[in-house]
PDB file as gemmi writes it, atoms N, CA and C in Angstrom:
CRYST1    1.000    1.000    1.000  90.00  90.00  90.00 P 1                      
ATOM      1  N   MET A   1       0.781  -1.144   0.039  1.00  0.00           N  
ATOM      2  CA  MET A   1       0.163  -0.077   0.057  1.00  0.00           C  
ATOM      3  C   MET A   1       0.975   1.353   0.113  1.00  0.00           C  
ATOM      4  N   LEU A   2       0.867   2.285  -1.178  1.00  0.00           N  
ATOM      5  CA  LEU A   2       1.779   3.035  -1.142  1.00  0.00           C  
ATOM      6  C   LEU A   2       0.954   4.268  -0.461  1.00  0.00           C  
ATOM      7  N   PHE A   3       1.621   5.073   0.607  1.00  0.00           N  
ATOM      8  CA  PHE A   3       1.050   6.121   1.064  1.00  0.00           C  
ATOM      9  C   PHE A   3       0.807   7.450   0.112  1.00  0.00           C  
ATOM     10  N   SER A   4       1.640   7.395  -1.296  1.00  0.00           N  
ATOM     11  CA  SER A   4       1.364   8.535  -2.540  1.00  0.00           C  
ATOM     12  C   SER A   4      -0.231   8.271  -2.753  1.00  0.00           C  
ATOM     13  N   SER A   5      -0.586   7.007  -2.457  1.00  0.00           N  
ATOM     14  CA  SER A   5      -2.216   6.919  -2.945  1.00  0.00           C  
ATOM     15  C   SER A   5      -2.853   6.925  -2.038  1.00  0.00           C  
ATOM     16  N   TYR A   6      -2.510   6.523  -0.756  1.00  0.00           N  
ATOM     17  CA  TYR A   6      -3.681   6.609   0.376  1.00  0.00           C  
ATOM     18  C   TYR A   6      -3.194   7.762   1.785  1.00  0.00           C  
ATOM     19  N   HIS A   7      -3.974   8.332   1.874  1.00  0.00           N  
ATOM     20  CA  HIS A   7      -3.505   9.544   2.656  1.00  0.00           C  
ATOM     21  C   HIS A   7      -3.945   9.657   4.038  1.00  0.00           C  
ATOM     22  N   GLN A   8      -4.885   8.781   4.260  1.00  0.00           N  
ATOM     23  CA  GLN A   8      -5.910   8.708   5.643  1.00  0.00           C  
ATOM     24  C   GLN A   8      -5.232   7.229   6.317  1.00  0.00           C  
ATOM     25  N   LYS A   9      -5.437   7.508   7.882  1.00  0.00           N  
ATOM     26  CA  LYS A   9      -5.243   6.296   8.793  1.00  0.00           C  
ATOM     27  C   LYS A   9      -6.370   5.472   8.320  1.00  0.00           C  
ATOM     28  N   SER A  10      -7.536   5.432   8.126  1.00  0.00           N  
ATOM     29  CA  SER A  10      -8.492   4.672   7.881  1.00  0.00           C  
ATOM     30  C   SER A  10      -7.925   3.607   6.502  1.00  0.00           C  
ATOM     31  N   ASN A  11      -7.050   4.249   5.645  1.00  0.00           N  
ATOM     32  CA  ASN A  11      -6.443   3.173   4.552  1.00  0.00           C  
ATOM     33  C   ASN A  11      -5.888   2.263   5.377  1.00  0.00           C  
ATOM     34  N   ILE A  12      -5.154   2.566   6.540  1.00  0.00           N  
ATOM     35  CA  ILE A  12      -4.216   1.405   6.949  1.00  0.00           C  
ATOM     36  C   ILE A  12      -5.181   0.140   7.997  1.00  0.00           C  
ATOM     37  N   SER A  13      -6.141   0.869   8.361  1.00  0.00           N  
ATOM     38  CA  SER A  13      -7.320   0.145   9.022  1.00  0.00           C  
ATOM     39  C   SER A  13      -7.796  -0.829   8.329  1.00  0.00           C  
ATOM     40  N   GLU A  14      -8.041  -0.208   7.114  1.00  0.00           N  
ATOM     41  CA  GLU A  14      -8.379  -1.265   6.254  1.00  0.00           C  
ATOM     42  C   GLU A  14      -7.922  -2.307   5.151  1.00  0.00           C  
ATOM     43  N   ALA A  15      -6.620  -2.265   5.652  1.00  0.00           N  
ATOM     44  CA  ALA A  15      -5.746  -3.080   4.936  1.00  0.00           C  
ATOM     45  C   ALA A  15      -6.349  -4.711   5.884  1.00  0.00           C  
ATOM     46  N   ARG A  16      -5.939  -5.568   4.917  1.00  0.00           N  
ATOM     47  CA  ARG A  16      -6.307  -6.889   5.323  1.00  0.00           C  
ATOM     48  C   ARG A  16      -5.164  -7.381   5.662  1.00  0.00           C  
ATOM     49  N   PHE A  17      -5.212  -8.337   6.769  1.00  0.00           N  
ATOM     50  CA  PHE A  17      -4.509  -9.228   7.585  1.00  0.00           C  
ATOM     51  C   PHE A  17      -4.578 -10.480   7.138  1.00  0.00           C  
ATOM     52  N   LEU A  18      -3.476 -11.078   6.429  1.00  0.00           N  
ATOM     53  CA  LEU A  18      -3.274 -12.183   5.666  1.00  0.00           C  
ATOM     54  C   LEU A  18      -2.489 -13.117   6.994  1.00  0.00           C  
ATOM     55  N   ARG A  19      -3.374 -14.129   7.237  1.00  0.00           N  
ATOM     56  CA  ARG A  19      -3.304 -14.953   8.216  1.00  0.00           C  
ATOM     57  C   ARG A  19      -2.003 -16.284   7.806  1.00  0.00           C  
ATOM     58  N   GLY A  20      -1.402 -16.937   8.537  1.00  0.00           N  
ATOM     59  CA  GLY A  20      -0.656 -17.998   8.207  1.00  0.00           C  
ATOM     60  C   GLY A  20       0.899 -17.555   8.162  1.00  0.00           C  
ATOM     61  N   VAL A  21       1.707 -18.135   7.172  1.00  0.00           N  
ATOM     62  CA  VAL A  21       3.185 -18.122   7.115  1.00  0.00           C  
ATOM     63  C   VAL A  21       3.385 -16.374   6.597  1.00  0.00           C  
ATOM     64  N   THR A  22       4.412 -16.187   6.993  1.00  0.00           N  
ATOM     65  CA  THR A  22       4.499 -14.654   6.879  1.00  0.00           C  
ATOM     66  C   THR A  22       6.067 -14.498   6.266  1.00  0.00           C  
ATOM     67  N   ALA A  23       6.555 -14.222   5.496  1.00  0.00           N  
ATOM     68  CA  ALA A  23       7.897 -13.480   4.817  1.00  0.00           C  
ATOM     69  C   ALA A  23       8.104 -12.396   5.051  1.00  0.00           C  
ATOM     70  N   ALA A  24       8.360 -11.778   6.036  1.00  0.00           N  
ATOM     71  CA  ALA A  24       8.424 -10.293   6.348  1.00  0.00           C  
ATOM     72  C   ALA A  24       9.787  -9.862   5.861  1.00  0.00           C  
ATOM     73  N   GLY A  25      10.853 -10.925   5.984  1.00  0.00           N  
ATOM     74  CA  GLY A  25      12.218 -10.446   5.330  1.00  0.00           C  
ATOM     75  C   GLY A  25      11.871 -10.242   4.075  1.00  0.00           C  
ATOM     76  N   ALA A  26      11.349 -11.019   3.287  1.00  0.00           N  
ATOM     77  CA  ALA A  26      11.273 -10.793   1.911  1.00  0.00           C  
ATOM     78  C   ALA A  26      10.207  -9.869   1.460  1.00  0.00           C  
ATOM     79  N   ALA A  27       9.569  -9.542   1.928  1.00  0.00           N  
ATOM     80  CA  ALA A  27       8.484  -8.255   2.049  1.00  0.00           C  
ATOM     81  C   ALA A  27       9.627  -7.061   1.874  1.00  0.00           C  
ATOM     82  N   ILE A  28      10.442  -7.114   2.960  1.00  0.00           N  
ATOM     83  CA  ILE A  28      11.122  -5.547   3.185  1.00  0.00           C  
ATOM     84  C   ILE A  28      12.299  -5.581   2.341  1.00  0.00           C  
ATOM     85  N   SER A  29      12.737  -6.585   1.969  1.00  0.00           N  
ATOM     86  CA  SER A  29      13.802  -6.819   0.522  1.00  0.00           C  
ATOM     87  C   SER A  29      13.247  -6.253  -0.719  1.00  0.00           C  
ATOM     88  N   VAL A  30      12.320  -6.460  -0.886  1.00  0.00           N  
ATOM     89  CA  VAL A  30      11.253  -5.716  -1.945  1.00  0.00           C  
ATOM     90  C   VAL A  30      11.066  -4.369  -2.061  1.00  0.00           C  
ATOM     91  N   THR A  31      10.662  -4.051  -0.646  1.00  0.00           N  
ATOM     92  CA  THR A  31      10.615  -2.610  -0.450  1.00  0.00           C  
ATOM     93  C   THR A  31      11.619  -2.019  -0.441  1.00  0.00           C  
ATOM     94  N   THR A  32      12.895  -2.621  -0.047  1.00  0.00           N  
ATOM     95  CA  THR A  32      14.306  -1.946  -0.004  1.00  0.00           C  
ATOM     96  C   THR A  32      14.447  -1.796  -1.721  1.00  0.00           C  
ATOM     97  N   GLN A  33      14.183  -2.611  -2.467  1.00  0.00           N  
ATOM     98  CA  GLN A  33      14.463  -2.228  -4.149  1.00  0.00           C  
ATOM     99  C   GLN A  33      13.673  -1.117  -4.543  1.00  0.00           C  
ATOM    100  N   TYR A  34      12.400  -1.364  -4.130  1.00  0.00           N  
ATOM    101  CA  TYR A  34      11.630  -0.122  -4.685  1.00  0.00           C  
ATOM    102  C   TYR A  34      12.137   1.206  -4.245  1.00  0.00           C  
ATOM    103  N   VAL A  35      12.325   1.344  -2.950  1.00  0.00           N  
ATOM    104  CA  VAL A  35      12.953   2.700  -2.554  1.00  0.00           C  
ATOM    105  C   VAL A  35      14.149   2.851  -3.134  1.00  0.00           C  
ATOM    106  N   LEU A  36      15.043   2.297  -3.305  1.00  0.00           N  
ATOM    107  CA  LEU A  36      16.323   2.468  -3.942  1.00  0.00           C  
ATOM    108  C   LEU A  36      16.173   3.020  -5.483  1.00  0.00           C  
ATOM    109  N   GLN A  37      14.627   2.728  -6.051  1.00  0.00           N  
ATOM    110  CA  GLN A  37      14.654   3.381  -7.273  1.00  0.00           C  
ATOM    111  C   GLN A  37      14.062   4.888  -7.158  1.00  0.00           C  
ATOM    112  N   LYS A  38      13.757   5.333  -6.015  1.00  0.00           N  
ATOM    113  CA  LYS A  38      13.237   6.431  -5.808  1.00  0.00           C  
ATOM    114  C   LYS A  38      14.476   7.577  -5.447  1.00  0.00           C  
ATOM    115  N   ASN A  39      14.345   8.666  -6.012  1.00  0.00           N  
ATOM    116  CA  ASN A  39      15.571   9.862  -5.852  1.00  0.00           C  
ATOM    117  C   ASN A  39      14.780  10.803  -5.087  1.00  0.00           C  
ATOM    118  N   ARG A  40      14.129  10.683  -4.017  1.00  0.00           N  
ATOM    119  CA  ARG A  40      13.842  11.386  -3.015  1.00  0.00           C  
ATOM    120  C   ARG A  40      13.588  10.569  -1.480  1.00  0.00           C  
ATOM    121  N   PRO A  41      13.396  11.538  -0.472  1.00  0.00           N  
ATOM    122  CA  PRO A  41      13.243  10.713   0.834  1.00  0.00           C  
ATOM    123  C   PRO A  41      11.871  10.052   1.011  1.00  0.00           C  
ATOM    124  N   VAL A  42      11.771   8.682   1.674  1.00  0.00           N  
ATOM    125  CA  VAL A  42      10.980   7.943   1.447  1.00  0.00           C  
ATOM    126  C   VAL A  42      10.550   7.633   3.013  1.00  0.00           C  
ATOM    127  N   GLN A  43       9.532   7.198   3.280  1.00  0.00           N  
ATOM    128  CA  GLN A  43       8.922   6.706   4.744  1.00  0.00           C  
ATOM    129  C   GLN A  43       7.952   5.476   4.613  1.00  0.00           C  
ATOM    130  N   VAL A  44       8.498   4.384   4.872  1.00  0.00           N  
ATOM    131  CA  VAL A  44       7.923   3.196   5.329  1.00  0.00           C  
ATOM    132  C   VAL A  44       7.390   2.642   6.271  1.00  0.00           C  
ATOM    133  N   VAL A  45       6.127   2.227   6.102  1.00  0.00           N  
ATOM    134  CA  VAL A  45       5.316   1.767   7.394  1.00  0.00           C  
ATOM    135  C   VAL A  45       5.347   0.329   7.461  1.00  0.00           C  
ATOM    136  N   VAL A  46       5.910  -0.338   8.226  1.00  0.00           N  
ATOM    137  CA  VAL A  46       5.632  -1.821   7.926  1.00  0.00           C  
ATOM    138  C   VAL A  46       4.519  -2.501   9.286  1.00  0.00           C  
ATOM    139  N   VAL A  47       3.506  -2.968   8.959  1.00  0.00           N  
ATOM    140  CA  VAL A  47       2.530  -3.604   9.864  1.00  0.00           C  
ATOM    141  C   VAL A  47       2.678  -5.128   9.973  1.00  0.00           C  
ATOM    142  N   THR A  48       2.991  -5.387  11.244  1.00  0.00           N  
ATOM    143  CA  THR A  48       3.359  -6.969  11.038  1.00  0.00           C  
ATOM    144  C   THR A  48       3.126  -7.383  12.849  1.00  0.00           C  
ATOM    145  N   ASP A  49       3.132  -8.357  13.064  1.00  0.00           N  
ATOM    146  CA  ASP A  49       3.056  -9.101  14.269  1.00  0.00           C  
ATOM    147  C   ASP A  49       4.430  -9.484  14.599  1.00  0.00           C  
ATOM    148  N   GLY A  50       5.660  -9.501  14.068  1.00  0.00           N  
ATOM    149  CA  GLY A  50       6.545  -9.692  14.210  1.00  0.00           C  
ATOM    150  C   GLY A  50       6.977 -11.524  13.610  1.00  0.00           C  
ATOM    151  N   PHE A  51       6.077 -12.110  13.521  1.00  0.00           N  
ATOM    152  CA  PHE A  51       6.540 -13.639  13.248  1.00  0.00           C  
ATOM    153  C   PHE A  51       6.824 -13.655  11.786  1.00  0.00           C  
ATOM    154  N   SER A  52       7.900 -14.207  11.393  1.00  0.00           N  
ATOM    155  CA  SER A  52       8.189 -14.238   9.822  1.00  0.00           C  
ATOM    156  C   SER A  52       9.335 -15.545  10.105  1.00  0.00           C  
ATOM    157  N   PHE A  53       8.990 -16.169   8.860  1.00  0.00           N  
ATOM    158  CA  PHE A  53       9.962 -17.613   8.661  1.00  0.00           C  
ATOM    159  C   PHE A  53      10.980 -17.474   7.991  1.00  0.00           C  
ATOM    160  N   ASP A  54      11.596 -16.103   7.503  1.00  0.00           N  
ATOM    161  CA  ASP A  54      12.613 -15.669   6.955  1.00  0.00           C  
ATOM    162  C   ASP A  54      13.464 -14.530   8.056  1.00  0.00           C  
ATOM    163  N   ASP A  55      14.801 -14.256   7.441  1.00  0.00           N  
ATOM    164  CA  ASP A  55      15.763 -13.487   8.215  1.00  0.00           C  
ATOM    165  C   ASP A  55      15.011 -11.862   7.969  1.00  0.00           C  
ATOM    166  N   VAL A  56      14.721 -11.372   9.074  1.00  0.00           N  
ATOM    167  CA  VAL A  56      14.150  -9.950   9.096  1.00  0.00           C  
ATOM    168  C   VAL A  56      14.994  -9.208   9.460  1.00  0.00           C  
ATOM    169  N   ASP A  57      15.921  -9.577  10.261  1.00  0.00           N  
ATOM    170  CA  ASP A  57      17.338  -8.345  11.200  1.00  0.00           C  
ATOM    171  C   ASP A  57      18.104  -7.668   9.706  1.00  0.00           C  
ATOM    172  N   ARG A  58      18.524  -8.847   8.607  1.00  0.00           N  
ATOM    173  CA  ARG A  58      19.564  -8.416   7.793  1.00  0.00           C  
ATOM    174  C   ARG A  58      18.660  -7.350   6.955  1.00  0.00           C  
ATOM    175  N   GLN A  59      17.582  -7.620   6.660  1.00  0.00           N  
ATOM    176  CA  GLN A  59      16.565  -7.079   5.347  1.00  0.00           C  
ATOM    177  C   GLN A  59      16.331  -5.917   5.826  1.00  0.00           C  
ATOM    178  N   ALA A  60      15.690  -5.833   7.416  1.00  0.00           N  
ATOM    179  CA  ALA A  60      15.463  -4.333   8.013  1.00  0.00           C  
ATOM    180  C   ALA A  60      16.739  -3.439   7.932  1.00  0.00           C  
ATOM    181  N   GLU A  61      17.867  -4.037   8.397  1.00  0.00           N  
ATOM    182  CA  GLU A  61      19.061  -3.373   8.401  1.00  0.00           C  
ATOM    183  C   GLU A  61      19.586  -2.503   7.033  1.00  0.00           C  
ATOM    184  N   ALA A  62      19.466  -3.190   5.832  1.00  0.00           N  
ATOM    185  CA  ALA A  62      19.270  -2.769   4.625  1.00  0.00           C  
ATOM    186  C   ALA A  62      18.673  -2.022   4.309  1.00  0.00           C  
ATOM    187  N   LEU A  63      17.057  -1.949   4.437  1.00  0.00           N  
ATOM    188  CA  LEU A  63      16.479  -0.969   4.605  1.00  0.00           C  
ATOM    189  C   LEU A  63      16.404   0.249   5.031  1.00  0.00           C  
ATOM    190  N   ARG A  64      16.976   0.333   6.361  1.00  0.00           N  
ATOM    191  CA  ARG A  64      17.260   1.338   7.231  1.00  0.00           C  
ATOM    192  C   ARG A  64      18.514   2.324   6.403  1.00  0.00           C  
ATOM    193  N   ALA A  65      19.200   1.414   6.037  1.00  0.00           N  
ATOM    194  CA  ALA A  65      20.548   2.324   5.365  1.00  0.00           C  
ATOM    195  C   ALA A  65      20.460   3.035   4.142  1.00  0.00           C  
ATOM    196  N   VAL A  66      19.436   2.951   4.033  1.00  0.00           N  
ATOM    197  CA  VAL A  66      18.884   3.855   2.395  1.00  0.00           C  
ATOM    198  C   VAL A  66      18.911   5.120   2.836  1.00  0.00           C  
ATOM    199  N   VAL A  67      19.725   6.123   2.124  1.00  0.00           N  
ATOM    200  CA  VAL A  67      19.704   7.660   2.332  1.00  0.00           C  
ATOM    201  C   VAL A  67      18.598   7.964   1.985  1.00  0.00           C  
ATOM    202  N   GLY A  68      18.218   8.797   2.994  1.00  0.00           N  
ATOM    203  CA  GLY A  68      16.539   9.622   2.853  1.00  0.00           C  
ATOM    204  C   GLY A  68      15.414   8.877   3.147  1.00  0.00           C  
ATOM    205  N   MET A  69      15.766   7.372   3.924  1.00  0.00           N  
ATOM    206  CA  MET A  69      14.613   6.678   4.396  1.00  0.00           C  
ATOM    207  C   MET A  69      14.628   6.558   6.145  1.00  0.00           C  
ATOM    208  N   GLU A  70      13.324   6.206   6.020  1.00  0.00           N  
ATOM    209  CA  GLU A  70      12.798   6.243   7.657  1.00  0.00           C  
ATOM    210  C   GLU A  70      11.974   5.014   7.321  1.00  0.00           C  
ATOM    211  N   THR A  71      11.984   4.100   8.490  1.00  0.00           N  
ATOM    212  CA  THR A  71      11.386   3.081   8.644  1.00  0.00           C  
ATOM    213  C   THR A  71      10.504   2.898  10.056  1.00  0.00           C  
ATOM    214  N   PHE A  72       9.219   2.861  10.044  1.00  0.00           N  
ATOM    215  CA  PHE A  72       8.461   2.785  11.078  1.00  0.00           C  
ATOM    216  C   PHE A  72       7.664   1.411  11.016  1.00  0.00           C  
ATOM    217  N   VAL A  73       7.466   1.080  12.184  1.00  0.00           N  
ATOM    218  CA  VAL A  73       6.860  -0.342  12.355  1.00  0.00           C  
ATOM    219  C   VAL A  73       5.768  -0.407  13.603  1.00  0.00           C  
ATOM    220  N   THR A  74       4.798  -0.880  13.377  1.00  0.00           N  
ATOM    221  CA  THR A  74       3.692  -1.146  14.084  1.00  0.00           C  
ATOM    222  C   THR A  74       3.094  -2.766  13.945  1.00  0.00           C  
ATOM    223  N   GLY A  75       2.451  -2.843  15.223  1.00  0.00           N  
ATOM    224  CA  GLY A  75       1.830  -4.186  15.331  1.00  0.00           C  
ATOM    225  C   GLY A  75       0.254  -4.058  16.330  1.00  0.00           C  
ATOM    226  N   ARG A  76      -0.601  -4.450  15.801  1.00  0.00           N  
ATOM    227  CA  ARG A  76      -1.756  -4.391  16.622  1.00  0.00           C  
ATOM    228  C   ARG A  76      -2.392  -5.712  17.037  1.00  0.00           C  
ATOM    229  N   TYR A  77      -1.619  -6.662  16.569  1.00  0.00           N  
ATOM    230  CA  TYR A  77      -1.885  -7.948  16.543  1.00  0.00           C  
ATOM    231  C   TYR A  77      -1.234  -8.896  17.952  1.00  0.00           C  
ATOM    232  N   PHE A  78      -2.135  -9.678  18.644  1.00  0.00           N  
ATOM    233  CA  PHE A  78      -1.498  -9.999  19.516  1.00  0.00           C  
ATOM    234  C   PHE A  78      -1.181 -11.730  19.356  1.00  0.00           C  
ATOM    235  N   PRO A  79      -0.389 -12.401  20.022  1.00  0.00           N  
ATOM    236  CA  PRO A  79       0.890 -11.543  20.392  1.00  0.00           C  
ATOM    237  C   PRO A  79       1.700 -11.049  19.488  1.00  0.00           C  
ATOM    238  N   VAL A  80       2.551 -10.023  19.890  1.00  0.00           N  
ATOM    239  CA  VAL A  80       3.502  -9.243  18.992  1.00  0.00           C  
ATOM    240  C   VAL A  80       4.539  -9.671  19.534  1.00  0.00           C  
ATOM    241  N   VAL A  81       5.705  -9.973  18.136  1.00  0.00           N  
ATOM    242  CA  VAL A  81       7.080 -10.492  18.713  1.00  0.00           C  
ATOM    243  C   VAL A  81       7.812  -9.071  18.841  1.00  0.00           C  
ATOM    244  N   ARG A  82       7.662  -8.174  19.980  1.00  0.00           N  
ATOM    245  CA  ARG A  82       8.504  -7.127  20.220  1.00  0.00           C  
ATOM    246  C   ARG A  82      10.057  -6.964  19.757  1.00  0.00           C  
ATOM    247  N   ASN A  83      10.835  -7.621  19.383  1.00  0.00           N  
ATOM    248  CA  ASN A  83      12.196  -7.792  19.536  1.00  0.00           C  
ATOM    249  C   ASN A  83      12.352  -7.554  17.791  1.00  0.00           C  
ATOM    250  N   VAL A  84      11.427  -8.347  17.294  1.00  0.00           N  
ATOM    251  CA  VAL A  84      11.508  -8.271  15.557  1.00  0.00           C  
ATOM    252  C   VAL A  84      11.048  -6.809  15.378  1.00  0.00           C  
ATOM    253  N   LEU A  85       9.923  -6.386  16.101  1.00  0.00           N  
ATOM    254  CA  LEU A  85       9.550  -4.867  15.710  1.00  0.00           C  
ATOM    255  C   LEU A  85      10.563  -4.004  15.901  1.00  0.00           C  
ATOM    256  N   HIS A  86      11.205  -4.067  16.647  1.00  0.00           N  
ATOM    257  CA  HIS A  86      12.391  -3.055  17.172  1.00  0.00           C  
ATOM    258  C   HIS A  86      13.331  -3.430  16.338  1.00  0.00           C  
ATOM    259  N   SER A  87      13.832  -4.612  15.569  1.00  0.00           N  
ATOM    260  CA  SER A  87      14.700  -4.650  14.491  1.00  0.00           C  
ATOM    261  C   SER A  87      14.360  -4.058  13.223  1.00  0.00           C  
ATOM    262  N   ILE A  88      13.055  -4.074  12.879  1.00  0.00           N  
ATOM    263  CA  ILE A  88      12.670  -3.437  11.926  1.00  0.00           C  
ATOM    264  C   ILE A  88      12.825  -1.968  11.818  1.00  0.00           C  
ATOM    265  N   GLY A  89      12.136  -1.303  13.215  1.00  0.00           N  
ATOM    266  CA  GLY A  89      12.111  -0.012  13.145  1.00  0.00           C  
ATOM    267  C   GLY A  89      13.486   0.412  13.470  1.00  0.00           C  
ATOM    268  N   GLY A  90      14.382  -0.072  14.157  1.00  0.00           N  
ATOM    269  CA  GLY A  90      15.573   0.239  14.447  1.00  0.00           C  
ATOM    270  C   GLY A  90      16.205   1.472  15.742  1.00  0.00           C  
ATOM    271  N   ALA A  91      14.826   2.078  15.933  1.00  0.00           N  
ATOM    272  CA  ALA A  91      14.764   3.018  17.192  1.00  0.00           C  
ATOM    273  C   ALA A  91      13.565   2.865  17.837  1.00  0.00           C  
ATOM    274  N   ASP A  92      13.457   2.920  19.263  1.00  0.00           N  
ATOM    275  CA  ASP A  92      12.303   3.268  20.032  1.00  0.00           C  
ATOM    276  C   ASP A  92      11.097   4.375  19.610  1.00  0.00           C  
ATOM    277  N   ASP A  93      11.463   5.223  18.822  1.00  0.00           N  
ATOM    278  CA  ASP A  93      10.451   6.460  18.235  1.00  0.00           C  
ATOM    279  C   ASP A  93      10.363   6.072  16.900  1.00  0.00           C  
ATOM    280  N   HIS A  94      10.738   4.612  16.479  1.00  0.00           N  
ATOM    281  CA  HIS A  94       9.950   4.096  15.310  1.00  0.00           C  
ATOM    282  C   HIS A  94       9.243   2.993  15.147  1.00  0.00           C  
ATOM    283  N   VAL A  95       9.205   2.695  16.695  1.00  0.00           N  
ATOM    284  CA  VAL A  95       8.379   1.315  16.839  1.00  0.00           C  
ATOM    285  C   VAL A  95       7.010   1.816  17.553  1.00  0.00           C  
ATOM    286  N   PHE A  96       5.806   1.075  17.396  1.00  0.00           N  
ATOM    287  CA  PHE A  96       4.416   1.725  17.873  1.00  0.00           C  
ATOM    288  C   PHE A  96       3.920   0.620  17.920  1.00  0.00           C  
ATOM    289  N   PHE A  97       3.343   0.338  19.258  1.00  0.00           N  
ATOM    290  CA  PHE A  97       2.449  -0.958  19.729  1.00  0.00           C  
ATOM    291  C   PHE A  97       1.010  -0.536  20.213  1.00  0.00           C  
ATOM    292  N   ASP A  98       0.037  -1.611  19.952  1.00  0.00           N  
ATOM    293  CA  ASP A  98      -1.288  -1.626  20.285  1.00  0.00           C  
ATOM    294  C   ASP A  98      -1.673  -0.253  19.831  1.00  0.00           C  
ATOM    295  N   LYS A  99      -2.702   0.654  20.027  1.00  0.00           N  
ATOM    296  CA  LYS A  99      -3.693   1.682  19.395  1.00  0.00           C  
ATOM    297  C   LYS A  99      -2.910   2.949  19.501  1.00  0.00           C  
ATOM    298  N   LYS A 100      -1.576   3.229  18.983  1.00  0.00           N  
ATOM    299  CA  LYS A 100      -0.952   4.318  18.956  1.00  0.00           C  
ATOM    300  C   LYS A 100      -0.737   5.064  17.528  1.00  0.00           C  
ATOM    301  N   GLU A 101      -1.793   4.561  16.746  1.00  0.00           N  
ATOM    302  CA  GLU A 101      -1.596   5.374  15.631  1.00  0.00           C  
ATOM    303  C   GLU A 101      -1.469   6.876  15.598  1.00  0.00           C  
ATOM    304  N   GLN A 102      -2.320   7.686  16.490  1.00  0.00           N  
ATOM    305  CA  GLN A 102      -1.771   8.891  16.528  1.00  0.00           C  
ATOM    306  C   GLN A 102      -0.692   9.380  16.541  1.00  0.00           C  
ATOM    307  N   ARG A 103       0.338   8.591  17.211  1.00  0.00           N  
ATOM    308  CA  ARG A 103       1.599   8.706  17.534  1.00  0.00           C  
ATOM    309  C   ARG A 103       2.403   8.631  16.346  1.00  0.00           C  
ATOM    310  N   LEU A 104       1.991   7.679  15.210  1.00  0.00           N  
ATOM    311  CA  LEU A 104       2.426   7.255  14.223  1.00  0.00           C  
ATOM    312  C   LEU A 104       2.010   7.959  13.406  1.00  0.00           C  
ATOM    313  N   VAL A 105       1.179   8.716  13.115  1.00  0.00           N  
ATOM    314  CA  VAL A 105       0.669   9.691  12.062  1.00  0.00           C  
ATOM    315  C   VAL A 105       1.585  10.904  12.494  1.00  0.00           C  
ATOM    316  N   ASP A 106       1.506  11.282  13.634  1.00  0.00           N  
ATOM    317  CA  ASP A 106       2.483  12.623  13.920  1.00  0.00           C  
ATOM    318  C   ASP A 106       3.782  12.284  13.737  1.00  0.00           C  
ATOM    319  N   ALA A 107       4.409  11.327  13.889  1.00  0.00           N  
ATOM    320  CA  ALA A 107       5.716  10.865  13.304  1.00  0.00           C  
ATOM    321  C   ALA A 107       6.225  10.941  11.954  1.00  0.00           C  
ATOM    322  N   LEU A 108       4.925  10.305  11.199  1.00  0.00           N  
ATOM    323  CA  LEU A 108       4.994  10.496   9.924  1.00  0.00           C  
ATOM    324  C   LEU A 108       4.497  11.963   9.224  1.00  0.00           C  
ATOM    325  N   GLN A 109       4.367  12.861  10.029  1.00  0.00           N  
ATOM    326  CA  GLN A 109       3.869  14.507   9.633  1.00  0.00           C  
ATOM    327  C   GLN A 109       3.023  14.388   8.500  1.00  0.00           C  
ATOM    328  N   CYS A 110       1.963  13.345   8.562  1.00  0.00           N  
ATOM    329  CA  CYS A 110       0.664  13.404   7.832  1.00  0.00           C  
ATOM    330  C   CYS A 110      -0.150  14.599   8.388  1.00  0.00           C  
TER     331      CYS A 110                                                      
END                                                                             
């Protein structure tokens, strides 16, 4: 879901959560390749429960290393694997748990 097309918090709330096996690392890798094609600052929001069958740490580190890139992560699902969310976000102020949507919107300067 690209925020260039969606500008409201309700768009995130309406996103479907697919249950089952998650390849968060692969999704982050694809996102990194997309972001590398842009010549402008980009903010990425990852919505996950933190459960993934593939490597998330290396992929998240590569995404955060992109110049002009900001990564935020949130999880409203229970249980949430907090250490994985912290690995994706990279900093406490980029990780949002539970019902902290307004803090996330403020961080994104929407």
